[in-house]
KEVODO-801476 format. One record per residue: x, z, y of N, C-alpha, C in turn; residue number from 1; residue in three letters. Coordinates in steps of 0.2 Angstrom, whole numbers, plus 5000, padded with zeros to 4 digits. Atoms other than C-alpha are relative to their C-alpha. Example, Ala and Ser with C-alpha at 12.3 -4.5 7.8 and 13.67 -1.06 7.14 Angstrom:
BEGIN
<atom n_c1="5004" n_c3="5000" n_c2="4994" ca_c1="5062" ca_c3="5039" ca_c2="4978" c_c1="5004" c_c3="5000" c_c2="5006" nutor="1" torse="ALA"/>
<atom n_c1="4996" n_c3="4999" n_c2="4994" ca_c1="5068" ca_c3="5036" ca_c2="4995" c_c1="4996" c_c3="5003" c_c2="5005" nutor="2" torse="SER"/>
***
This chain:
BEGIN
<atom n_c1="5005" n_c3="5000" n_c2="4995" ca_c1="4999" ca_c3="4999" ca_c2="4999" c_c1="5003" c_c3="4999" c_c2="5006" nutor="1" torse="MET"/>
<atom n_c1="4996" n_c3="5001" n_c2="4993" ca_c1="5006" ca_c3="4995" ca_c2="5017" c_c1="5000" c_c3="5008" c_c2="5004" nutor="2" torse="SER"/>
<atom n_c1="4999" n_c3="4994" n_c2="4994" ca_c1="5011" ca_c3="5011" ca_c2="5030" c_c1="4998" c_c3="5001" c_c2="5005" nutor="3" torse="GLU"/>
<atom n_c1="5001" n_c3="5002" n_c2="4993" ca_c1="5006" ca_c3="5001" ca_c2="5043" c_c1="4990" c_c3="4998" c_c2="4999" nutor="4" torse="LYS"/>
<atom n_c1="5010" n_c3="5003" n_c2="5000" ca_c1="4985" ca_c3="4998" ca_c2="5037" c_c1="5000" c_c3="5009" c_c2="5002" nutor="5" torse="TYR"/>
<atom n_c1="5005" n_c3="4995" n_c2="4998" ca_c1="4973" ca_c3="5009" ca_c2="5047" c_c1="4994" c_c3="5000" c_c2="5000" nutor="6" torse="VAL"/>
<atom n_c1="5006" n_c3="5006" n_c2="5002" ca_c1="4955" ca_c3="5009" ca_c2="5045" c_c1="4997" c_c3="5001" c_c2="5006" nutor="7" torse="MET"/>
<atom n_c1="5003" n_c3="4997" n_c2="4990" ca_c1="4946" ca_c3="5005" ca_c2="5062" c_c1="4993" c_c3="5001" c_c2="4998" nutor="8" torse="LYS"/>
<atom n_c1="5007" n_c3="5000" n_c2="4998" ca_c1="4929" ca_c3="5009" ca_c2="5068" c_c1="4995" c_c3="4996" c_c2="4994" nutor="9" torse="LYS"/>
<atom n_c1="5009" n_c3="5006" n_c2="5003" ca_c1="4913" ca_c3="5002" ca_c2="5055" c_c1="5004" c_c3="4995" c_c2="4999" nutor="10" torse="ASN"/>
<atom n_c1="4998" n_c3="5008" n_c2="5001" ca_c1="4926" ca_c3="4989" ca_c2="5049" c_c1="5007" c_c3="5005" c_c2="4993" nutor="11" torse="LYS"/>
<atom n_c1="4998" n_c3="4996" n_c2="5007" ca_c1="4934" ca_c3="4990" ca_c2="5030" c_c1="5002" c_c3="4997" c_c2="4997" nutor="12" torse="GLY"/>
<atom n_c1="4998" n_c3="5006" n_c2="5004" ca_c1="4938" ca_c3="4978" ca_c2="5016" c_c1="4998" c_c3="5005" c_c2="4993" nutor="13" torse="ASN"/>
<atom n_c1="5000" n_c3="4999" n_c2="5010" ca_c1="4932" ca_c3="4978" ca_c2="4996" c_c1="5001" c_c3="4998" c_c2="4997" nutor="14" torse="LEU"/>
<atom n_c1="4996" n_c3="5006" n_c2="5001" ca_c1="4939" ca_c3="4972" ca_c2="4985" c_c1="4997" c_c3="5004" c_c2="4989" nutor="15" torse="PHE"/>
<atom n_c1="5003" n_c3="5002" n_c2="5007" ca_c1="4934" ca_c3="4968" ca_c2="4964" c_c1="5002" c_c3="5009" c_c2="4998" nutor="16" torse="THR"/>
<atom n_c1="4998" n_c3="4996" n_c2="5008" ca_c1="4932" ca_c3="4983" ca_c2="4951" c_c1="5000" c_c3="5000" c_c2="4995" nutor="17" torse="GLU"/>
<atom n_c1="4998" n_c3="5004" n_c2="5011" ca_c1="4938" ca_c3="4980" ca_c2="4934" c_c1="4995" c_c3="5008" c_c2="4996" nutor="18" torse="LYS"/>
<atom n_c1="5003" n_c3="4994" n_c2="5004" ca_c1="4929" ca_c3="4991" ca_c2="4920" c_c1="4997" c_c3="5003" c_c2="5001" nutor="19" torse="ASN"/>
<atom n_c1="5004" n_c3="4995" n_c2="5001" ca_c1="4915" ca_c3="4998" ca_c2="4926" c_c1="4993" c_c3="4995" c_c2="5000" nutor="20" torse="VAL"/>
<atom n_c1="5008" n_c3="5004" n_c2="5002" ca_c1="4895" ca_c3="4995" ca_c2="4923" c_c1="4997" c_c3="5006" c_c2="5002" nutor="21" torse="THR"/>
<atom n_c1="5006" n_c3="4998" n_c2="4994" ca_c1="4881" ca_c3="5001" ca_c2="4932" c_c1="4993" c_c3="5004" c_c2="4990" nutor="22" torse="ILE"/>
<atom n_c1="5003" n_c3="5000" n_c2="5007" ca_c1="4873" ca_c3="5009" ca_c2="4912" c_c1="4991" c_c3="5005" c_c2="5004" nutor="23" torse="PRO"/>
<atom n_c1="5007" n_c3="5000" n_c2="4996" ca_c1="4857" ca_c3="5017" ca_c2="4924" c_c1="4999" c_c3="4999" c_c2="5007" nutor="24" torse="ARG"/>
<atom n_c1="5000" n_c3="5003" n_c2="4990" ca_c1="4849" ca_c3="5012" ca_c2="4942" c_c1="4992" c_c3="5003" c_c2="5000" nutor="25" torse="LYS"/>
<atom n_c1="5008" n_c3="5001" n_c2="4997" ca_c1="4832" ca_c3="5017" ca_c2="4948" c_c1="4999" c_c3="5007" c_c2="5006" nutor="26" torse="GLY"/>
<atom n_c1="5001" n_c3="4999" n_c2="4994" ca_c1="4824" ca_c3="5027" ca_c2="4960" c_c1="4998" c_c3="5011" c_c2="4998" nutor="27" torse="LYS"/>
<atom n_c1="5000" n_c3="4994" n_c2="5000" ca_c1="4826" ca_c3="5048" ca_c2="4963" c_c1="4996" c_c3="5002" c_c2="5010" nutor="28" torse="ILE"/>
<atom n_c1="5003" n_c3="4996" n_c2="4992" ca_c1="4815" ca_c3="5059" ca_c2="4977" c_c1="5004" c_c3="5005" c_c2="5000" nutor="29" torse="ASN"/>
<atom n_c1="4997" n_c3="4996" n_c2="4995" ca_c1="4824" ca_c3="5067" ca_c2="4988" c_c1="4998" c_c3="5001" c_c2="5005" nutor="30" torse="VAL"/>
<atom n_c1="5001" n_c3="4995" n_c2="4991" ca_c1="4819" ca_c3="5079" ca_c2="5000" c_c1="4993" c_c3="4996" c_c2="5000" nutor="31" torse="ASN"/>
<atom n_c1="5006" n_c3="5003" n_c2="4997" ca_c1="4800" ca_c3="5071" ca_c2="4999" c_c1="5002" c_c3="4991" c_c2="5001" nutor="32" torse="GLY"/>
<atom n_c1="4996" n_c3="5007" n_c2="4998" ca_c1="4810" ca_c3="5053" ca_c2="5001" c_c1="5004" c_c3="4996" c_c2="4996" nutor="33" torse="GLU"/>
<atom n_c1="4996" n_c3="5004" n_c2="5010" ca_c1="4812" ca_c3="5037" ca_c2="4985" c_c1="5006" c_c3="5000" c_c2="5003" nutor="34" torse="GLU"/>
<atom n_c1="4994" n_c3="5003" n_c2="5000" ca_c1="4830" ca_c3="5035" ca_c2="4987" c_c1="5001" c_c3="4996" c_c2="4991" nutor="35" torse="LYS"/>
<atom n_c1="4998" n_c3="5004" n_c2="5004" ca_c1="4836" ca_c3="5020" ca_c2="4974" c_c1="5007" c_c3="5003" c_c2="4999" nutor="36" torse="TYR"/>
<atom n_c1="4993" n_c3="5000" n_c2="5003" ca_c1="4854" ca_c3="5024" ca_c2="4965" c_c1="4998" c_c3="4997" c_c2="4993" nutor="37" torse="CYS"/>
<atom n_c1="4999" n_c3="5001" n_c2="5006" ca_c1="4863" ca_c3="5019" ca_c2="4953" c_c1="5007" c_c3="5007" c_c2="4998" nutor="38" torse="ALA"/>
<atom n_c1="4995" n_c3="4996" n_c2="5006" ca_c1="4875" ca_c3="5026" ca_c2="4938" c_c1="5005" c_c3="4997" c_c2="5000" nutor="39" torse="ILE"/>
<atom n_c1="4994" n_c3="5003" n_c2="4999" ca_c1="4893" ca_c3="5020" ca_c2="4941" c_c1="5003" c_c3="5001" c_c2="4993" nutor="40" torse="LEU"/>
<atom n_c1="4995" n_c3="4998" n_c2="5005" ca_c1="4903" ca_c3="5021" ca_c2="4925" c_c1="5006" c_c3="4995" c_c2="4999" nutor="41" torse="LYS"/>
<atom n_c1="4992" n_c3="5001" n_c2="5002" ca_c1="4924" ca_c3="5020" ca_c2="4925" c_c1="5000" c_c3="4998" c_c2="4993" nutor="42" torse="TYR"/>
<atom n_c1="5000" n_c3="4998" n_c2="5007" ca_c1="4928" ca_c3="5014" ca_c2="4907" c_c1="5008" c_c3="5004" c_c2="5002" nutor="43" torse="ALA"/>
<atom n_c1="4993" n_c3="4996" n_c2="5003" ca_c1="4946" ca_c3="5026" ca_c2="4903" c_c1="5004" c_c3="4993" c_c2="4996" nutor="44" torse="GLY"/>
<atom n_c1="4993" n_c3="5004" n_c2="5002" ca_c1="4961" ca_c3="5015" ca_c2="4899" c_c1="5005" c_c3="5004" c_c2="4992" nutor="45" torse="ASP"/>
<atom n_c1="4993" n_c3="4998" n_c2="5003" ca_c1="4969" ca_c3="5028" ca_c2="4887" c_c1="5001" c_c3="5005" c_c2="5004" nutor="46" torse="GLY"/>
<atom n_c1="4993" n_c3="4995" n_c2="4994" ca_c1="4979" ca_c3="5038" ca_c2="4900" c_c1="4993" c_c3="5005" c_c2="5006" nutor="47" torse="ASN"/>
<atom n_c1="5003" n_c3="4993" n_c2="4997" ca_c1="4962" ca_c3="5046" ca_c2="4906" c_c1="4993" c_c3="4996" c_c2="5000" nutor="48" torse="TYR"/>
<atom n_c1="5004" n_c3="4999" n_c2="5002" ca_c1="4945" ca_c3="5050" ca_c2="4901" c_c1="4994" c_c3="4994" c_c2="5005" nutor="49" torse="LYS"/>
<atom n_c1="5006" n_c3="5003" n_c2="4996" ca_c1="4927" ca_c3="5039" ca_c2="4906" c_c1="4998" c_c3="5005" c_c2="5007" nutor="50" torse="ASP"/>
<atom n_c1="5003" n_c3="4996" n_c2="4994" ca_c1="4920" ca_c3="5044" ca_c2="4926" c_c1="4992" c_c3="4995" c_c2="4998" nutor="51" torse="LYS"/>
<atom n_c1="5004" n_c3="5002" n_c2="4996" ca_c1="4905" ca_c3="5043" ca_c2="4932" c_c1="4998" c_c3="5001" c_c2="5008" nutor="52" torse="TYR"/>
<atom n_c1="5002" n_c3="4999" n_c2="4997" ca_c1="4898" ca_c3="5043" ca_c2="4948" c_c1="4995" c_c3="4999" c_c2="5001" nutor="53" torse="GLU"/>
<atom n_c1="5007" n_c3="5001" n_c2="4998" ca_c1="4881" ca_c3="5045" ca_c2="4956" c_c1="5001" c_c3="4993" c_c2="5009" nutor="54" torse="LEU"/>
<atom n_c1="4999" n_c3="5003" n_c2="4994" ca_c1="4879" ca_c3="5030" ca_c2="4972" c_c1="4993" c_c3="4997" c_c2="5000" nutor="55" torse="VAL"/>
<atom n_c1="5009" n_c3="5001" n_c2="4998" ca_c1="4862" ca_c3="5028" ca_c2="4983" c_c1="5002" c_c3="4994" c_c2="5002" nutor="56" torse="PHE"/>
<atom n_c1="4997" n_c3="5004" n_c2="4996" ca_c1="4861" ca_c3="5012" ca_c2="4991" c_c1="4999" c_c3="4999" c_c2="5006" nutor="57" torse="SER"/>
<atom n_c1="5000" n_c3="5000" n_c2="4995" ca_c1="4863" ca_c3="5009" ca_c2="5008" c_c1="4994" c_c3="4995" c_c2="5005" nutor="58" torse="ALA"/>
<atom n_c1="5007" n_c3="5001" n_c2="5001" ca_c1="4850" ca_c3="4996" ca_c2="5008" c_c1="5001" c_c3="4992" c_c2="4996" nutor="59" torse="GLY"/>
<atom n_c1="4998" n_c3="5006" n_c2="5002" ca_c1="4848" ca_c3="4976" ca_c2="5004" c_c1="5003" c_c3="4996" c_c2="5004" nutor="60" torse="LEU"/>
<atom n_c1="4996" n_c3="5005" n_c2="4996" ca_c1="4860" ca_c3="4962" ca_c2="5007" c_c1="4999" c_c3="4992" c_c2="4995" nutor="61" torse="LEU"/>
<atom n_c1="5004" n_c3="5007" n_c2="5003" ca_c1="4855" ca_c3="4944" ca_c2="5005" c_c1="5009" c_c3="4996" c_c2="5002" nutor="62" torse="HIS"/>
<atom n_c1="4994" n_c3="5006" n_c2="5002" ca_c1="4870" ca_c3="4929" ca_c2="5000" c_c1="4997" c_c3="4997" c_c2="5007" nutor="63" torse="TYR"/>
<atom n_c1="5002" n_c3="5006" n_c2="4995" ca_c1="4872" ca_c3="4917" ca_c2="5014" c_c1="5005" c_c3="4996" c_c2="4996" nutor="64" torse="ASN"/>
<atom n_c1="4998" n_c3="5005" n_c2="5006" ca_c1="4876" ca_c3="4903" ca_c2="5002" c_c1="5006" c_c3="4992" c_c2="5007" nutor="65" torse="ALA"/>
<atom n_c1="4999" n_c3="5003" n_c2="4993" ca_c1="4888" ca_c3="4891" ca_c2="5013" c_c1="4998" c_c3="4994" c_c2="5003" nutor="66" torse="PRO"/>
<atom n_c1="5003" n_c3="5006" n_c2="4996" ca_c1="4878" ca_c3="4878" ca_c2="5015" c_c1="4995" c_c3="5000" c_c2="5002" nutor="67" torse="ASP"/>
<atom n_c1="5006" n_c3="4996" n_c2="4994" ca_c1="4865" ca_c3="4888" ca_c2="5024" c_c1="5002" c_c3="5000" c_c2="5005" nutor="68" torse="GLN"/>
<atom n_c1="4996" n_c3="4994" n_c2="4992" ca_c1="4877" ca_c3="4897" ca_c2="5036" c_c1="4998" c_c3="4995" c_c2="5005" nutor="69" torse="LYS"/>
<atom n_c1="4999" n_c3="5002" n_c2="4994" ca_c1="4871" ca_c3="4895" ca_c2="5052" c_c1="5005" c_c3="4996" c_c2="5006" nutor="70" torse="ILE"/>
<atom n_c1="4993" n_c3="5000" n_c2="4996" ca_c1="4887" ca_c3="4894" ca_c2="5062" c_c1="5007" c_c3="5001" c_c2="4995" nutor="71" torse="LYS"/>
<atom n_c1="4992" n_c3="4998" n_c2="5001" ca_c1="4903" ca_c3="4896" ca_c2="5060" c_c1="5004" c_c3="5006" c_c2="5000" nutor="72" torse="GLU"/>
<atom n_c1="5000" n_c3="4992" n_c2="4995" ca_c1="4907" ca_c3="4915" ca_c2="5060" c_c1="4994" c_c3="5003" c_c2="4994" nutor="73" torse="GLY"/>
<atom n_c1="5007" n_c3="4994" n_c2="5005" ca_c1="4890" ca_c3="4920" ca_c2="5050" c_c1="5004" c_c3="5002" c_c2="4992" nutor="74" torse="THR"/>
<atom n_c1="4997" n_c3="4996" n_c2="5004" ca_c1="4895" ca_c3="4933" ca_c2="5036" c_c1="4998" c_c3="4997" c_c2="4991" nutor="75" torse="PRO"/>
<atom n_c1="5001" n_c3="5000" n_c2="5005" ca_c1="4895" ca_c3="4929" ca_c2="5017" c_c1="4994" c_c3="5001" c_c2="4997" nutor="76" torse="ASP"/>
<atom n_c1="5005" n_c3="4994" n_c2="5004" ca_c1="4885" ca_c3="4944" ca_c2="5011" c_c1="4999" c_c3="5001" c_c2="5008" nutor="77" torse="ILE"/>
<atom n_c1="5002" n_c3="4994" n_c2="4997" ca_c1="4876" ca_c3="4953" ca_c2="5026" c_c1="4993" c_c3="5004" c_c2="4999" nutor="78" torse="GLY"/>
<atom n_c1="5010" n_c3="4999" n_c2="5001" ca_c1="4857" ca_c3="4963" ca_c2="5028" c_c1="5001" c_c3="5008" c_c2="5005" nutor="79" torse="GLY"/>
<atom n_c1="5001" n_c3="4997" n_c2="4996" ca_c1="4851" ca_c3="4978" ca_c2="5036" c_c1="5003" c_c3="5004" c_c2="4997" nutor="80" torse="LYS"/>
<atom n_c1="4999" n_c3="4993" n_c2="5005" ca_c1="4858" ca_c3="4997" ca_c2="5030" c_c1="5001" c_c3="5005" c_c2="5005" nutor="81" torse="VAL"/>
<atom n_c1="4998" n_c3="4993" n_c2="4997" ca_c1="4858" ca_c3="5014" ca_c2="5034" c_c1="5004" c_c3="5005" c_c2="4999" nutor="82" torse="THR"/>
<atom n_c1="4994" n_c3="4994" n_c2="5002" ca_c1="4872" ca_c3="5026" ca_c2="5034" c_c1="4999" c_c3="5004" c_c2="5005" nutor="83" torse="ILE"/>
<atom n_c1="5001" n_c3="4992" n_c2="4999" ca_c1="4868" ca_c3="5046" ca_c2="5037" c_c1="4996" c_c3="4999" c_c2="5007" nutor="84" torse="ASP"/>
<atom n_c1="5005" n_c3="5003" n_c2="4993" ca_c1="4852" ca_c3="5040" ca_c2="5049" c_c1="5000" c_c3="4993" c_c2="5005" nutor="85" torse="GLY"/>
<atom n_c1="5000" n_c3="5005" n_c2="4995" ca_c1="4860" ca_c3="5025" ca_c2="5057" c_c1="4999" c_c3="4996" c_c2="4996" nutor="86" torse="THR"/>
<atom n_c1="5000" n_c3="5006" n_c2="5003" ca_c1="4855" ca_c3="5008" ca_c2="5054" c_c1="5005" c_c3="4994" c_c2="5003" nutor="87" torse="ILE"/>
<atom n_c1="4998" n_c3="5004" n_c2="4999" ca_c1="4868" ca_c3="4993" ca_c2="5055" c_c1="5000" c_c3="4994" c_c2="4998" nutor="88" torse="TYR"/>
<atom n_c1="5001" n_c3="5006" n_c2="5006" ca_c1="4869" ca_c3="4977" ca_c2="5051" c_c1="5007" c_c3="4999" c_c2="4999" nutor="89" torse="LYS"/>
<atom n_c1="4995" n_c3="5001" n_c2="5005" ca_c1="4882" ca_c3="4975" ca_c2="5037" c_c1="5001" c_c3="4992" c_c2="5002" nutor="90" torse="PHE"/>
<atom n_c1="4997" n_c3="5008" n_c2="5000" ca_c1="4893" ca_c3="4957" ca_c2="5038" c_c1="5004" c_c3="5000" c_c2="4992" nutor="91" torse="GLY"/>
<atom n_c1="4995" n_c3="5001" n_c2="5005" ca_c1="4903" ca_c3="4953" ca_c2="5025" c_c1="5005" c_c3="4995" c_c2="4997" nutor="92" torse="GLY"/>
<atom n_c1="4999" n_c3="5005" n_c2="4999" ca_c1="4915" ca_c3="4939" ca_c2="5024" c_c1="5005" c_c3="5001" c_c2="4993" nutor="93" torse="TRP"/>
<atom n_c1="4994" n_c3="5001" n_c2="5005" ca_c1="4926" ca_c3="4934" ca_c2="5008" c_c1="5003" c_c3="4995" c_c2="5001" nutor="94" torse="ALA"/>
<atom n_c1="4992" n_c3="5000" n_c2="4997" ca_c1="4943" ca_c3="4932" ca_c2="5010" c_c1="5007" c_c3="5002" c_c2="4994" nutor="95" torse="ASN"/>
<atom n_c1="4998" n_c3="4998" n_c2="5006" ca_c1="4958" ca_c3="4930" ca_c2="4998" c_c1="5010" c_c3="5000" c_c2="5005" nutor="96" torse="THR"/>
<atom n_c1="4993" n_c3="4996" n_c2="4998" ca_c1="4976" ca_c3="4940" ca_c2="5006" c_c1="5006" c_c3="4996" c_c2="4996" nutor="97" torse="SER"/>
<atom n_c1="4991" n_c3="5005" n_c2="5002" ca_c1="4994" ca_c3="4929" ca_c2="5005" c_c1="5002" c_c3="5002" c_c2="4993" nutor="98" torse="ASP"/>
<atom n_c1="4995" n_c3="5000" n_c2="5010" ca_c1="4997" ca_c3="4938" ca_c2="4986" c_c1="4991" c_c3="4999" c_c2="4998" nutor="99" torse="LYS"/>
<atom n_c1="5005" n_c3="5004" n_c2="5007" ca_c1="4982" ca_c3="4929" ca_c2="4979" c_c1="4993" c_c3="5003" c_c2="4997" nutor="100" torse="GLY"/>
<atom n_c1="5006" n_c3="4995" n_c2="5004" ca_c1="4970" ca_c3="4945" ca_c2="4979" c_c1="4992" c_c3="4997" c_c2="5007" nutor="101" torse="ILE"/>
<atom n_c1="5007" n_c3="5001" n_c2="4998" ca_c1="4952" ca_c3="4940" ca_c2="4982" c_c1="4998" c_c3="5009" c_c2="5004" nutor="102" torse="ASP"/>
<atom n_c1="5003" n_c3="4994" n_c2="4997" ca_c1="4943" ca_c3="4954" ca_c2="4994" c_c1="4996" c_c3="4997" c_c2="5004" nutor="103" torse="TYR"/>
<atom n_c1="5004" n_c3="5000" n_c2="4994" ca_c1="4929" ca_c3="4958" ca_c2="5007" c_c1="5000" c_c3="5002" c_c2="5004" nutor="104" torse="THR"/>
<atom n_c1="5001" n_c3="4998" n_c2="4993" ca_c1="4930" ca_c3="4960" ca_c2="5023" c_c1="4995" c_c3="5001" c_c2="5004" nutor="105" torse="SER"/>
<atom n_c1="5006" n_c3="4996" n_c2="4999" ca_c1="4917" ca_c3="4971" ca_c2="5031" c_c1="4999" c_c3="5001" c_c2="5006" nutor="106" torse="VAL"/>
<atom n_c1="5002" n_c3="4998" n_c2="4990" ca_c1="4910" ca_c3="4973" ca_c2="5051" c_c1="4994" c_c3="5005" c_c2="4998" nutor="107" torse="LYS"/>
<atom n_c1="5006" n_c3="4997" n_c2="4999" ca_c1="4894" ca_c3="4987" ca_c2="5053" c_c1="5000" c_c3="4998" c_c2="5010" nutor="108" torse="LEU"/>
<atom n_c1="5002" n_c3="5001" n_c2="4992" ca_c1="4887" ca_c3="4984" ca_c2="5071" c_c1="4995" c_c3="5006" c_c2="4999" nutor="109" torse="THR"/>
<atom n_c1="5008" n_c3="4997" n_c2="4998" ca_c1="4874" ca_c3="4998" ca_c2="5074" c_c1="4996" c_c3="4994" c_c2="5005" nutor="110" torse="PRO"/>
<atom n_c1="5008" n_c3="5005" n_c2="4996" ca_c1="4857" ca_c3="4993" ca_c2="5082" c_c1="4998" c_c3="5009" c_c2="5004" nutor="111" torse="TYR"/>
<atom n_c1="5002" n_c3="4995" n_c2="4994" ca_c1="4853" ca_c3="5005" ca_c2="5099" c_c1="4992" c_c3="5004" c_c2="4994" nutor="112" torse="ASP"/>
<atom n_c1="5004" n_c3="4996" n_c2="4998" ca_c1="4836" ca_c3="5015" ca_c2="5099" c_c1="4993" c_c3="4993" c_c2="4997" nutor="113" torse="ALA"/>
<atom n_c1="5006" n_c3="5002" n_c2="5001" ca_c1="4826" ca_c3="5001" ca_c2="5101" c_c1="4998" c_c3="4992" c_c2="4995" nutor="114" torse="GLU"/>
<atom n_c1="4999" n_c3="5007" n_c2="5003" ca_c1="4833" ca_c3="4988" ca_c2="5090" c_c1="5003" c_c3="4996" c_c2="5002" nutor="115" torse="GLY"/>
<atom n_c1="4996" n_c3="5006" n_c2="4998" ca_c1="4848" ca_c3="4979" ca_c2="5098" c_c1="5004" c_c3="5004" c_c2="4996" nutor="116" torse="ASN"/>
<atom n_c1="4991" n_c3="5001" n_c2="5005" ca_c1="4864" ca_c3="4976" ca_c2="5088" c_c1="5003" c_c3="5004" c_c2="5009" nutor="117" torse="LEU"/>
<atom n_c1="4995" n_c3="4996" n_c2="4995" ca_c1="4877" ca_c3="4988" ca_c2="5100" c_c1="5007" c_c3="4996" c_c2="4996" nutor="118" torse="ILE"/>
<atom n_c1="4994" n_c3="5003" n_c2="4999" ca_c1="4892" ca_c3="4978" ca_c2="5105" c_c1="5005" c_c3="5001" c_c2="4997" nutor="119" torse="TYR"/>
<atom n_c1="4996" n_c3="4997" n_c2="4998" ca_c1="4907" ca_c3="4986" ca_c2="5103" c_c1="5004" c_c3="4997" c_c2="5005" nutor="120" torse="GLU"/>
<atom n_c1="4997" n_c3="5004" n_c2="4997" ca_c1="4919" ca_c3="4972" ca_c2="5107" c_c1="4995" c_c3="4995" c_c2="5001" nutor="121" torse="ASP"/>
<atom n_c1="5003" n_c3="5006" n_c2="5001" ca_c1="4915" ca_c3="4955" ca_c2="5105" c_c1="4997" c_c3="4998" c_c2="4995" nutor="122" torse="GLN"/>
<atom n_c1="5004" n_c3="4997" n_c2="5005" ca_c1="4901" ca_c3="4949" ca_c2="5097" c_c1="5003" c_c3="4997" c_c2="4992" nutor="123" torse="PRO"/>
<atom n_c1="4997" n_c3="4998" n_c2="5009" ca_c1="4901" ca_c3="4948" ca_c2="5077" c_c1="5006" c_c3="4991" c_c2="4997" nutor="124" torse="ILE"/>
<atom n_c1="4999" n_c3="5007" n_c2="5001" ca_c1="4915" ca_c3="4933" ca_c2="5071" c_c1="5005" c_c3="5001" c_c2="4993" nutor="125" torse="GLU"/>
<atom n_c1="4997" n_c3="5000" n_c2="5008" ca_c1="4924" ca_c3="4930" ca_c2="5054" c_c1="5004" c_c3="5007" c_c2="5002" nutor="126" torse="LYS"/>
<atom n_c1="4997" n_c3="4996" n_c2="4999" ca_c1="4932" ca_c3="4945" ca_c2="5053" c_c1="5006" c_c3="4996" c_c2="4994" nutor="127" torse="VAL"/>
<atom n_c1="4995" n_c3="5001" n_c2="5004" ca_c1="4950" ca_c3="4940" ca_c2="5044" c_c1="5005" c_c3="5006" c_c2="5003" nutor="128" torse="THR"/>
<atom n_c1="4996" n_c3="4995" n_c2="4999" ca_c1="4964" ca_c3="4952" ca_c2="5040" c_c1="5004" c_c3="4996" c_c2="4998" nutor="129" torse="THR"/>
<atom n_c1="4994" n_c3="5000" n_c2="5003" ca_c1="4983" ca_c3="4950" ca_c2="5033" c_c1="5002" c_c3="5002" c_c2="4996" nutor="130" torse="ASN"/>
<atom n_c1="4998" n_c3="4996" n_c2="5003" ca_c1="4991" ca_c3="4958" ca_c2="5020" c_c1="5000" c_c3="5005" c_c2="4999" nutor="131" torse="ASP"/>
<atom n_c1="4999" n_c3="4997" n_c2="4998" ca_c1="4996" ca_c3="4971" ca_c2="5029" c_c1="4993" c_c3="5004" c_c2="5004" nutor="132" torse="GLU"/>
<atom n_c1="5006" n_c3="4994" n_c2="5000" ca_c1="4979" ca_c3="4977" ca_c2="5033" c_c1="4996" c_c3="5003" c_c2="4995" nutor="133" torse="ASP"/>
<atom n_c1="5004" n_c3="5004" n_c2="5007" ca_c1="4974" ca_c3="4975" ca_c2="5015" c_c1="5005" c_c3="5009" c_c2="4998" nutor="134" torse="ILE"/>
<atom n_c1="4996" n_c3="4995" n_c2="5001" ca_c1="4978" ca_c3="4994" ca_c2="5007" c_c1="4999" c_c3="5001" c_c2="4994" nutor="135" torse="PRO"/>
<atom n_c1="4995" n_c3="5002" n_c2="5007" ca_c1="4980" ca_c3="4987" ca_c2="4989" c_c1="5005" c_c3="4996" c_c2="4998" nutor="136" torse="PHE"/>
***
């Protein structure tokens, strides 16, 4: 991992996880509110045992096929998500690092109380990074 990597506000990178399955998914009533969730199973490799993680859905994402994108810079995947009570526009762009590692760079743009996006910098553009910006 690069020592120069700094996690930037409302941005990040997602990568492919190997040996993961979803043995169970469904809804749980949490304090009167239905939450969609799943159990992830990480298969051990002999050096460690299987481990499990409960994850909750933040929102439904939609894939934007390349031939259906409205303009250059449109995310490859996106949608409204709710994290800790705040609603965001999620945008994800498929990338390949200089070392050939496939990953998705992501950006969260919050909405204000009236439902307007709050841009802290420039309007959303395709997020690109170099290998020094990837923590793997």
